[in-house]
Structures are given as structure tokens and as C-alpha cells.
NUNU-595726 format. One record per atom (N, C-alpha, C): residue in three letters; x, y, z. Coordinates in steps of 0.2 Angstrom, whole numbers, padded with zeros to 4 digits, always signed. Layout:
AlaXYZ;...
//
This chain:
Met+0034-0080-0002;Met+0034-0087-0003;Met+0033-0088-0010;Thr+0036-0094-0013;Thr+0036-0096-0020;Thr+0032-0103-0020;Thr+0029-0104-0025;Thr+0025-0110-0026;Thr+0025-0113-0033;Val+0026-0120-0033;Val+0026-0123-0039;Val+0025-0131-0037;Thr+0022-0135-0041;Thr+0022-0142-0040;Thr+0029-0145-0042;Gly+0031-0150-0038;Gly+0037-0153-0039;Gly+0038-0158-0045;Glu+0032-0160-0048;Glu+0033-0164-0054;Glu+0033-0161-0060;Pro+0037-0163-0065;Pro+0037-0160-0072;Pro+0030-0160-0075;Thr+0029-0154-0078;Thr+0022-0153-0081;Thr+0021-0159-0087;Pro+0015-0162-0086;Pro+0014-0168-0091;Pro+0011-0165-0097;Ala+0011-0169-0102;Ala+0008-0166-0109;Ala+0001-0165-0108;Val-0001-0159-0109;Val-0008-0157-0108;Val-0010-0153-0115;Ser-0017-0152-0115;Ser-0020-0149-0121;Ser-0018-0142-0121;Ala-0016-0139-0127;Ala-0014-0132-0127;Ala-0020-0128-0126;Val-0019-0122-0123;Val-0024-0117-0121;Val-0027-0115-0128;Ser-0034-0114-0128;Ser-0037-0112-0134;Ser-0035-0105-0136;Pro-0035-0103-0143;Pro-0033-0096-0144;Pro-0038-0091-0141;Glu-0044-0092-0140;Glu-0049-0088-0137;Glu-0047-0087-0130;Leu-0045-0092-0126;Leu-0043-0091-0119;Leu-0037-0088-0118;Glu-0032-0090-0123;Glu-0025-0086-0123;Glu-0026-0079-0124;Ala-0030-0077-0128;Ala-0031-0070-0130;Ala-0034-0066-0124;Phe-0039-0070-0120;Phe-0042-0067-0114;Phe-0037-0066-0109;Ile-0033-0071-0107;Ile-0028-0071-0102;Ile-0023-0066-0103;Glu-0021-0065-0109;Glu-0016-0060-0111;Glu-0019-0053-0111;Gly-0025-0053-0113;Gly-0028-0046-0112;Gly-0029-0044-0105;Glu-0031-0048-0101;Glu-0032-0047-0094;Glu-0025-0045-0090;Arg-0020-0049-0092;Arg-0013-0047-0090;Arg-0011-0040-0092;Arg-0012-0039-0098;Arg-0010-0032-0100;Arg-0014-0027-0097;Arg-0021-0028-0096;Arg-0025-0023-0093;Arg-0023-0021-0086;Ala-0021-0027-0082;Ala-0019-0026-0075;Ala-0012-0024-0075;Asp-0008-0023-0080;Asp-0001-0022-0080;Asp+0003-0027-0076;Val+0001-0033-0077;Val+0005-0038-0074;Val+0011-0040-0078;Thr+0017-0041-0075;Thr+0023-0042-0079;Thr+0022-0049-0082;Gly+0021-0054-0078;Gly+0020-0061-0080;Gly+0016-0065-0075;Thr+0013-0071-0078;Thr+0009-0075-0074;Thr+0009-0082-0077;Ala+0008-0087-0073;Ala+0007-0094-0076;Ala+0000-0096-0074;Val-0004-0099-0078;Val-0011-0101-0078;Val-0011-0109-0079;Ala-0015-0112-0075;Ala-0016-0119-0076;Ala-0024-0121-0074;Ala-0027-0125-0078;Ala-0034-0127-0077;Ala-0034-0135-0076;Phe-0039-0136-0071;Phe-0040-0143-0070;Phe-0047-0145-0070;Asp-0049-0151-0071;Asp-0055-0154-0070;Asp-0055-0161-0067;Arg-0060-0165-0067;Arg-0060-0171-0063;Arg-0055-0176-0066;Asp-0053-0175-0072;Asp-0049-0180-0076;Asp-0041-0177-0075;Gly-0040-0172-0071;Gly-0033-0169-0071;Gly-0032-0163-0074;Lys-0026-0162-0075;Lys-0024-0155-0078;Lys-0026-0155-0086;Arg-0029-0149-0087;Arg-0031-0148-0094;Arg-0026-0144-0098;Phe-0023-0139-0095;Phe-0018-0135-0098;Phe-0014-0132-0093;Ala-0007-0130-0094;Ala-0003-0126-0090;Ala+0001-0121-0095;Glu+0001-0115-0094;Glu+0005-0111-0099;Glu+0007-0104-0095;Gly+0013-0102-0097;Gly+0015-0095-0095;Gly+0014-0090-0099;Phe+0013-0084-0097;Phe+0012-0078-0101;Phe+0016-0072-0098;Gly+0019-0068-0103;Gly+0023-0062-0101;Gly+0030-0065-0098;Phe+0033-0061-0094;Phe+0040-0062-0092;Phe+0040-0063-0084;Ala+0045-0068-0083;Ala+0047-0069-0076;Ala+0052-0063-0074;Asp+0056-0061-0078;Asp+0061-0056-0077;Asp+0062-0052-0083;Leu+0061-0045-0083;Leu+0062-0041-0088;Leu+0069-0040-0090;Glu+0073-0039-0085;Glu+0080-0037-0087;Glu+0084-0043-0090;Arg+0082-0049-0088;Arg+0085-0055-0091;Arg+0081-0057-0097;Gly+0075-0054-0098;Gly+0071-0056-0104;Gly+0069-0063-0103;Glu+0068-0066-0097;Glu+0066-0072-0096;Glu+0058-0073-0096;Arg+0055-0077-0100;Arg+0048-0078-0101;Arg+0045-0082-0095;Ala+0039-0081-0093;Ala+0036-0085-0088;Ala+0034-0091-0091;Thr+0034-0097-0087;Thr+0032-0104-0089;Thr+0028-0107-0083;Pro+0025-0113-0084;Pro+0022-0116-0079;Pro+0027-0118-0073;Glu+0033-0118-0074;Glu+0038-0120-0069;Glu+0041-0114-0065;Thr+0039-0108-0068;Thr+0042-0102-0064;Thr+0039-0102-0057;Leu+0043-0100-0052;Leu+0042-0099-0045;Leu+0039-0092-0044;Phe+0033-0091-0042;Phe+0030-0085-0040;Phe+0029-0084-0033;Arg+0030-0078-0031;Arg+0028-0076-0024;Arg+0021-0077-0022;Ala+0019-0081-0017;Ala+0012-0083-0016;Ala+0008-0078-0013;Ala+0012-0074-0009;Ala+0008-0068-0005;Ala+0003-0071-0001;Ser-0003-0069-0001;Ser-0009-0071+0004;Ser-0012-0078+0002;Ile-0010-0081-0003;Ile-0011-0088-0004;Ile-0009-0092+0002;Ser-0003-0090+0005;Ser+0000-0093+0010;Ser-0005-0094+0016;Lys-0010-0089+0017;Lys-0015-0090+0022;Lys-0019-0096+0022;Leu-0019-0099+0016;Leu-0023-0106+0016;Leu-0018-0111+0019;Phe-0012-0110+0018;Phe-0007-0115+0022;Phe-0007-0114+0029;Thr-0007-0108+0031;Thr-0008-0106+0039;Thr-0014-0109+0041;Thr-0020-0108+0038;Thr-0026-0111+0040;Thr-0026-0119+0041;Thr-0023-0122+0036;Thr-0022-0129+0036;Thr-0018-0131+0042;Leu-0013-0128+0044;Leu-0009-0130+0050;Leu-0014-0129+0056;Val-0017-0123+0057;Val-0021-0122+0062;Val-0027-0127+0063;Leu-0030-0129+0058;Leu-0035-0134+0058;Leu-0033-0141+0060;Gln-0027-0142+0058;Gln-0024-0149+0060;Gln-0023-0149+0067;Glu-0021-0143+0070;Glu-0020-0143+0078;Glu-0027-0143+0081;Val-0032-0140+0078;Val-0039-0141+0081;Val-0041-0148+0081;Glu-0040-0151+0075;Glu-0042-0158+0074;Glu-0039-0163+0079;Ser-0032-0161+0081;Ser-0029-0165+0086;Ser-0031-0164+0093;Gly-0034-0159+0094;Gly-0037-0157+0101;Gly-0032-0153+0105;Arg-0027-0150+0101;Arg-0022-0146+0105;Arg-0024-0139+0106;Ile-0028-0137+0101;Ile-0031-0130+0102;Ile-0038-0130+0101;Ala-0042-0125+0102;Ala-0049-0125+0101;Ala-0051-0119+0097;Leu-0056-0119+0093;Leu-0057-0113+0088;Leu-0060-0107+0093;Asp-0064-0109+0098;Asp-0067-0104+0102;Asp-0064-0102+0108;Ala-0058-0105+0109;Ala-0054-0103+0115;Ala-0050-0096+0114;Pro-0049-0092+0119;Pro-0046-0086+0119;Pro-0039-0087+0116;Met-0037-0083+0111;Met-0030-0084+0108;Met-0025-0083+0113;Asn-0026-0078+0118;Asn-0021-0076+0123;Asn-0019-0082+0127;Gln-0023-0087+0128;Gln-0021-0092+0133;Gln-0016-0097+0130;Tyr-0014-0096+0123;Tyr-0009-0100+0120;Tyr-0003-0096+0119;Leu-0003-0090+0122;Leu+0003-0085+0120;Leu+0007-0083+0126;Asp+0013-0082+0126;Asp+0017-0079+0131;Asp+0015-0071+0132;Pro+0016-0068+0138;Pro+0014-0061+0139;Pro+0016-0056+0133;Arg+0023-0057+0131;Arg+0025-0052+0126;Arg+0021-0052+0120;Val+0018-0057+0118;Val+0014-0057+0111;Val+0007-0058+0112;Arg+0004-0057+0118;Arg-0003-0058+0119;Arg-0006-0051+0116;Ile-0012-0053+0113;Ile-0016-0047+0110;Ile-0019-0043+0115;Arg-0018-0036+0114;Arg-0021-0031+0119;Arg-0026-0027+0115;Asn-0031-0024+0119;Asn-0036-0020+0116;Asn-0033-0013+0116;Lys-0037-0009+0113;Lys-0035-0002+0111;Lys-0034+0002+0117;His-0036+0000+0123;His-0035+0003+0129;His-0029+0001+0133;Gly-0026-0005+0131;Gly-0020-0007+0134;Gly-0021-0013+0138;Gly-0027-0015+0139;Gly-0029-0021+0143;Gly-0028-0027+0138;Thr-0028-0033+0141;Thr-0028-0039+0137;Thr-0034-0041+0133;Ala-0034-0042+0127;Ala-0040-0044+0123;Ala-0041-0051+0123;Asp-0044-0054+0129;Asp-0045-0061+0130;Asp-0051-0063+0126;Asp-0055-0058+0123;Asp-0061-0060+0120;Asp-0060-0062+0112;Val-0053-0061+0110;Val-0052-0063+0103;Val-0050-0070+0103;Asn-0054-0074+0099;Asn-0052-0081+0099;Asn-0049-0083+0092;Ile-0048-0090+0091;Ile-0044-0092+0085;Ile-0049-0091+0079;Arg-0056-0093+0080;Arg-0061-0092+0075;Arg-0061-0085+0072;His-0060-0080+0077;His-0060-0073+0075;His-0054-0072+0070;Leu-0049-0074+0072;Leu-0043-0073+0068;Leu-0043-0076+0061;Leu-0046-0083+0061;Leu-0047-0086+0054;Leu-0052-0083+0050;Thr-0057-0079+0053;Thr-0062-0076+0049;Thr-0061-0069+0048;His-0056-0066+0050;His-0054-0059+0049;His-0059-0055+0053;Thr-0061-0057+0059;Thr-0066-0053+0063;Thr-0063-0052+0070;Ser-0057-0052+0070;Ser-0053-0051+0077;Ser-0053-0044+0080;Gly-0054-0039+0075;Gly-0054-0032+0078;Gly-0047-0029+0077;Leu-0042-0033+0074;Leu-0035-0031+0073;Leu-0036-0027+0066;Pro-0031-0022+0065;Pro-0030-0018+0059;Pro-0028-0023+0053;Val-0029-0020+0047;Val-0027-0023+0041;Val-0020-0026+0041;Ser-0015-0021+0043;Ser-0008-0023+0043;Ser-0005-0022+0050;Trp+0001-0023+0050;Trp+0004-0022+0057;Trp+0011-0019+0056;Arg+0012-0013+0059;Arg+0018-0010+0060;Arg+0022-0009+0053;Gly+0018-0008+0048;Gly+0021-0007+0041;Gly+0025-0013+0038;Leu+0023-0019+0040;Leu+0027-0024+0038;Leu+0025-0027+0031;Asp+0019-0025+0029;Asp+0017-0028+0023;Asp+0017-0023+0017;Tyr+0017-0017+0018;Tyr+0017-0012+0012;Tyr+0022-0006+0013;Gly+0023-0003+0008;Gly+0027+0003+0008;Gly+0035+0002+0008;Pro+0039+0007+0007;Pro+0046+0006+0006;Pro+0049+0005+0013;Leu+0056+0003+0012;Leu+0060+0001+0018;Leu+0060+0005+0024;Trp+0060+0012+0022;Trp+0061+0017+0028;Trp+0054+0017+0032;Trp+0048+0015+0029;Trp+0042+0015+0033;Trp+0043+0009+0038;Lys+0045+0004+0036;Lys+0046-0002+0040;Lys+0051-0001+0046;Leu+0056+0002+0044;Leu+0061+0003+0049;Leu+0058+0008+0055;Ile+0055+0013+0053;Ile+0052+0018+0057;Ile+0047+0014+0062;Ala+0043+0010+0059;Ala+0038+0007+0063;Ala+0041+0001+0067;Asn+0047-0001+0066;Asn+0050-0006+0071;Asn+0056-0003+0074;Asn+0056+0003+0076;Asn+0061+0006+0080;Asn+0068+0006+0077;Gly+0068+0006+0070;Gly+0074+0007+0066;Gly+0077+0000+0064;Leu+0074-0006+0066;Leu+0077-0012+0065;Leu+0071-0017+0062;Pro+0073-0021+0057;Pro+0068-0025+0054;Pro+0067-0031+0059;Pro+0061-0034+0059;Pro+0060-0040+0064;Pro+0065-0045+0062;Ala+0067-0049+0068;Ala+0072-0054+0067;Ala+0069-0061+0067;Ser+0062-0061+0069;Ser+0059-0067+0070;Ser+0051-0066+0069;Leu+0048-0072+0069;Leu+0040-0071+0068;Leu+0038-0069+0075;Glu+0041-0070+0080;Glu+0039-0067+0087;Glu+0039-0060+0087;Asp+0045-0057+0084;Asp+0045-0050+0084;Asp+0040-0047+0079;Val+0038-0050+0074;Val+0032-0048+0070;Val+0026-0047+0074;Val+0024-0052+0078;Val+0018-0052+0081;Val+0017-0049+0088;Ser+0023-0047+0091;Ser+0022-0044+0098;Ser+0019-0038+0098;Gly+0015-0037+0103;Gly+0012-0030+0104;Gly+0006-0028+0100;Met+0002-0033+0097;Met-0003-0032+0093;Met-0009-0029+0097;Arg-0013-0024+0095;Arg-0019-0021+0098;Arg-0025-0021+0093;Thr-0030-0023+0096;Thr-0037-0022+0092;Thr-0039-0015+0092;Ile-0042-0013+0087;Ile-0045-0007+0086;Ile-0052-0007+0086;Arg-0055-0012+0087;Arg-0063-0013+0087;Arg-0064-0020+0091;Ala-0070-0020+0093;Ala-0072-0027+0097;Ala-0072-0032+0092;Pro-0070-0038+0094;Pro-0070-0044+0089;Pro-0077-0046+0088;Gly-0078-0049+0082;Gly-0084-0052+0080;Gly-0089-0047+0077;Lys-0087-0041+0076;Lys-0092-0036+0074;Lys-0091-0034+0066;Arg-0085-0034+0064;Arg-0084-0033+0057;Arg-0079-0038+0054;Ile-0080-0039+0047;Ile-0075-0043+0043;Ile-0070-0037+0040;Val-0064-0037+0043;Val-0059-0033+0041;Val-0052-0037+0039;Tyr-0050-0038+0033;Tyr-0044-0042+0031;Tyr-0038-0040+0035;Ser-0036-0045+0039;Ser-0030-0043+0044;Ser-0024-0048+0042;Asn-0019-0045+0039;Asn-0013-0049+0038;Asn-0009-0051+0045;Gly-0010-0046+0050;Gly-0007-0047+0056;Gly-0010-0053+0060;Gly-0016-0054+0059;Gly-0020-0059+0062;Gly-0017-0066+0060;Phe-0016-0067+0054;Phe-0013-0073+0051;Phe-0006-0074+0053;Ser-0002-0068+0053;Ser+0005-0069+0056;Ser+0005-0072+0063;Leu+0000-0070+0067;Leu-0001-0072+0074;Leu-0003-0080+0074;Leu-0007-0082+0069;Leu-0009-0089+0069;Leu-0003-0093+0067;Gly+0001-0091+0062;Gly+0007-0094+0060;Gly+0012-0095+0066;Tyr+0012-0090+0070;Tyr+0017-0090+0076;Tyr+0014-0095+0081;Leu+0007-0095+0082;Leu+0004-0100+0086;Leu+0006-0107+0084;Thr+0006-0109+0078;Thr+0008-0116+0076;Thr+0015-0117+0077;Glu+0019-0112+0076;Glu+0026-0112+0077;Glu+0028-0114+0085;Arg+0024-0110+0089;Arg+0026-0111+0096;Arg+0023-0117+0099;Ile+0018-0120+0097;Ile+0015-0126+0101;Ile+0019-0132+0098;Asn+0022-0131+0092;Asn+0026-0137+0089;Asn+0033-0136+0090;Ser+0036-0131+0093;Ser+0043-0129+0094;Ser+0047-0130+0088;Thr+0043-0129+0082;Thr+0046-0129+0075;Thr+0045-0123+0071;Arg+0049-0121+0067;Arg+0048-0115+0063;Arg+0042-0116+0059;Phe+0038-0110+0058;Phe+0033-0110+0054;Phe+0034-0113+0047;Arg+0040-0110+0044;Arg+0042-0112+0037;Arg+0043-0120+0037;Asp+0046-0123+0042;Asp+0047-0130+0042;Asp+0040-0134+0042;Leu+0036-0131+0046;Leu+0029-0135+0047;Leu+0025-0135+0040;Val+0025-0129+0037;Val+0022-0128+0031;Val+0025-0133+0026;Arg+0032-0134+0026;Arg+0035-0138+0021;Arg+0033-0145+0022;Glu+0033-0148+0028;Glu+0032-0155+0030;Glu+0025-0157+0030;Arg+0021-0152+0032;Arg+0013-0154+0033;Arg+0009-0152+0027;Val+0011-0147+0023;Val+0007-0145+0018;Val+0010-0146+0011;Leu+0016-0143+0010;Leu+0019-0143+0003;Leu+0021-0150+0001;Lys+0025-0154+0005;Lys+0027-0161+0003;Lys+0021-0165+0002;Pro+0016-0166+0006;Pro+0010-0170+0004;Pro+0007-0168-0003;Leu+0007-0162-0005;Leu+0005-0159-0011;Leu+0009-0160-0017;Gly+0015-0163-0015;Gly+0020-0163-0021;Gly+0024-0157-0023;Met+0023-0152-0019;Met+0026-0145-0020;Met+0033-0145-0017;Val+0037-0149-0019;Val+0044-0150-0016;Val+0049-0144-0017;Thr+0048-0140-0022;Thr+0052-0134-0023;Thr+0049-0128-0020;Ser+0044-0128-0017;Ser+0041-0122-0014;Ser+0044-0121-0008;Asp+0044-0114-0006;Asp+0047-0112+0001;Asp+0046-0105+0002;Phe+0049-0102+0007;Phe+0048-0096+0010;Phe+0055-0092+0009;Pro+0058-0091+0004;Pro+0064-0087+0003;Pro+0062-0079+0005;Leu+0066-0076+0008;Leu+0065-0069+0010;Leu+0065-0064+0004;Asp+0070-0066+0000;Asp+0071-0061-0006;Asp+0071-0065-0012;Pro+0066-0068-0015;Pro+0067-0072-0021;Pro+0069-0069-0027;Cys+0074-0071-0030;Cys+0077-0068-0036;Cys+0081-0074-0040;Gly+0082-0073-0046;Gly+0087-0077-0050;Gly+0083-0081-0055;Pro+0086-0085-0060;Pro+0083-0088-0065;Pro+0078-0093-0062;Gly+0072-0094-0066;Gly+0067-0098-0064;Gly+0062-0095-0058;Ile+0064-0089-0056;Ile+0060-0086-0050;Ile+0057-0080-0053;Ala+0051-0078-0052;Ala+0048-0072-0055;Ala+0050-0066-0050;Thr+0053-0061-0053;Thr+0055-0055-0050;Thr+0048-0051-0048;Pro+0047-0049-0042;Pro+0042-0045-0040;Pro+0043-0038-0042;Tyr+0038-0035-0045;Tyr+0038-0028-0048;Tyr+0033-0024-0044;Gly+0034-0018-0044;Gly+0029-0013-0041;Gly+0031-0006-0044;Pro+0027-0001-0042;Pro+0028+0006-0044;Pro+0034+0009-0041;Thr+0037+0014-0044;Thr+0043+0018-0041;Thr+0040+0022-0035;Leu+0034+0025-0036;Leu+0030+0029-0031;Leu+0023+0027-0032;Gly+0019+0028-0026;Gly+0012+0027-0027;Gly+0010+0020-0027;Leu+0004+0018-0029;Leu+0001+0012-0028;Leu+0000+0009-0035;Gly-0002+0003-0036;Gly-0003-0001-0042;Gly+0003-0005-0045;Ala+0002-0007-0051;Ala+0007-0011-0054;Ala+0013-0006-0056;Gly+0018-0009-0058;Gly+0024-0005-0061;Gly+0029-0010-0063;Arg+0035-0007-0065;Arg+0041-0011-0068;Arg+0047-0010-0064;His+0046-0008-0057;His+0052-0007-0053;His+0052-0013-0048;Pro+0058-0017-0049;Pro+0059-0023-0045;Pro+0058-0021-0037;Val+0055-0025-0034;Val+0053-0024-0027;Val+0057-0029-0023;Arg+0061-0027-0018;Arg+0064-0031-0013;Arg+0061-0030-0006;Arg+0060-0035-0002;Arg+0057-0035+0004;Arg+0061-0037+0010;Ile+0060-0034+0015;Ile+0064-0036+0021;Ile+0061-0041+0025;
//
């Protein structure tokens, strides 16, 4: 996902030399290719500035208007949609998640039975008992993802969330779960008969004025920050990363 506010950046005070040096130092320490930083207080925006590069091959500098892949910041948008449904009374935080799902995508426990003890609150708080990731969809090279998905990339959000199994009892431990939030996104999509991407655009991004933000599968091109990673191993790097 990429995010940016739709309004032109207003005139703001320039970032101080001391803060600029700190931000640039942290960017280089973490080996981050480029970033954009904005600061706000009760009176509005104090500054907005880009650091480093949006794309190394093009020599394009990062700016406050550069679109970046939001990654797990999108979990905040998923949470907003879920809580809107709770507020409307269409779902309940402590209701079993499985009662809202078709058989194909119901959560199962590690023994193969239905995990009806997993509720929506568990998923929102990363206490569902689900693993960190799901079928290689979040990390690793393309061949890992294909092996984990029977040779084919998932064609829909339903494909992504089908067949999830817990590896521990819910409510026992906080373990960050990407798959759990994919399942919550699917829930909002199912009960509204509307794509998750469209729900986020209409209910979250537009009200915030983020009219150019969206969920492109493979963001690239001028004005969009190219995602980089290592050629092998973990950590930052200078190899453009494309995702399925």
C-alpha cells in the first residue's frame, strides 16, 4: 500500500539543522534508501521533508509527496473498518470469529478442529494463537511463496486467509500475526460484499484527504518509492523488491 495526503504540502517551517542531521544519521545507520518525515502539533504541520532517494536507478530524491509502501501501518486502517462494524452492531468484539466465516476460511486449531474460541478481540490484539505469518505470503523470495501455495500465488483475499490454524490457545500470548489481520480484512470485505481495498478508500482514506493512497500490488514509477531489500539474507539492502 502507498500513502500520502491528497492536499499540496503547505508552507511550513524548515526542519532545524540539528533535527535534519539526526534524521539523516538514523537513515544512514539503518541503511534506509529514502524516507519522508512530517511533524505536527496542535496548530498543524510544523515541517515536512524528504531524505535520501525514492529510486536509486532514476536518481529520484524522496520528497513529502513521494508515495511509500505503508506495510503494517495498514493494520490501523483494518482496525478502523472493524471497529466501525462493531459500532454499527454488525459484529461483536467477543463473538467467535468463525461465526462470521464460511467453512473454507474458518480458523482451525492445530489438531484440525474448528477454533471457535478465537474471537475478534483476540485477532485485533495479536492474541489469537495464530502464527506470525501465513503460508510464506509476507516474507521471502517468490519461490517460497509458490511452494507454500501449491505452485500458484493467491488470486483473492479469500485465498490468502483460507485454512488458517492456531498453534497455541488464544488469549495466552501476544504474538504479532500478519495472517490474523488479513482475516480481519477479509471479514470486513465479506460482510459488506465490497472489496477490502474499496472499503479502505471510501471509509478511511477519503475522509482523511488521502486521495492518492491505494493498494497497488507492485508500486513502481516516478513519484513512488521503490522498495529495496537484500539480495540474500535479512536486513536492508539495495536490491529492488517486487512482491506477488
